[in-house]
C-alpha positions as CSV (number, residue, x, y, z in Angstrom):
1,M,0.0,0.0,0.0
2,N,1.5,3.3,-1.1
3,C,0.9,6.3,1.2
4,P,1.1,9.8,-0.4
5,A,4.0,11.9,0.7
6,P,3.1,14.2,3.6
7,R,2.6,17.8,2.7
8,R,5.0,20.3,4.0
9,W,3.0,23.3,5.4
10,L,5.1,26.5,5.6
11,T,4.5,29.5,7.8
12,I,4.6,32.9,6.3
13,P,8.2,33.5,7.6
14,Q,9.4,30.2,6.3
15,A,7.9,30.9,2.8
16,A,9.3,34.4,2.9
17,E,12.8,33.1,3.6
18,L,12.5,30.5,0.9
19,L,11.4,33.1,-1.6
20,S,13.7,35.9,-0.4
21,L,10.9,38.1,0.2
22,H,9.6,40.1,3.2
23,P,7.0,38.2,5.3
24,K,4.5,41.1,4.8
25,T,4.9,40.6,1.0
26,V,4.2,36.9,1.3
27,S,1.1,37.6,3.5
28,A,-0.2,40.1,0.9
29,L,0.4,37.5,-1.9
30,C,-1.5,35.0,0.0
31,L,-4.4,37.3,0.7
32,R,-4.5,38.3,-3.0
33,K,-4.5,34.4,-3.8
34,V,-1.3,34.8,-5.8
35,L,0.3,32.1,-3.5
36,P,-1.6,29.0,-2.5
37,S,-2.5,29.1,1.2
38,V,-5.0,28.1,3.8
39,K,-6.0,29.7,7.1
40,I,-5.9,27.5,10.1
41,G,-7.2,29.3,13.1
42,R,-5.6,32.7,13.2
43,S,-2.5,31.6,11.2
44,R,-1.9,31.0,7.5
45,R,0.0,28.1,6.1
46,I,1.3,27.7,2.6
47,D,1.5,24.2,0.9
48,G,5.1,23.9,0.1
49,G,4.5,21.3,-2.7
50,E,2.0,23.4,-4.4
51,L,4.3,26.5,-4.0
52,E,7.1,24.6,-5.8
53,R,4.8,23.4,-8.6
54,Q,3.5,26.9,-9.1
55,L,7.1,28.4,-9.2
56,E,8.2,25.7,-11.7
57,R,5.1,26.6,-14.0
58,Q,6.0,30.3,-13.9
59,I,9.7,29.5,-14.6
60,A,8.7,27.2,-17.6
61,E,6.4,29.9,-19.0
62,G,9.1,32.5,-18.7
63,R,11.5,30.3,-20.8
64,K,9.0,30.2,-23.7
């Protein structure tokens, strides 16, 4: 039986460090739905796998 790989949920500061952006910028991008995120209680989490896929798509589109 194959189990799917666990998702890596990133906090705003973790995603900001990964993207070399300010946390307020990442938060604003999440609120504008530019970055995939979910709100859990009073905090917001970003699906690390989906973030990587989105970045890969944007990079691929930029190379065309």
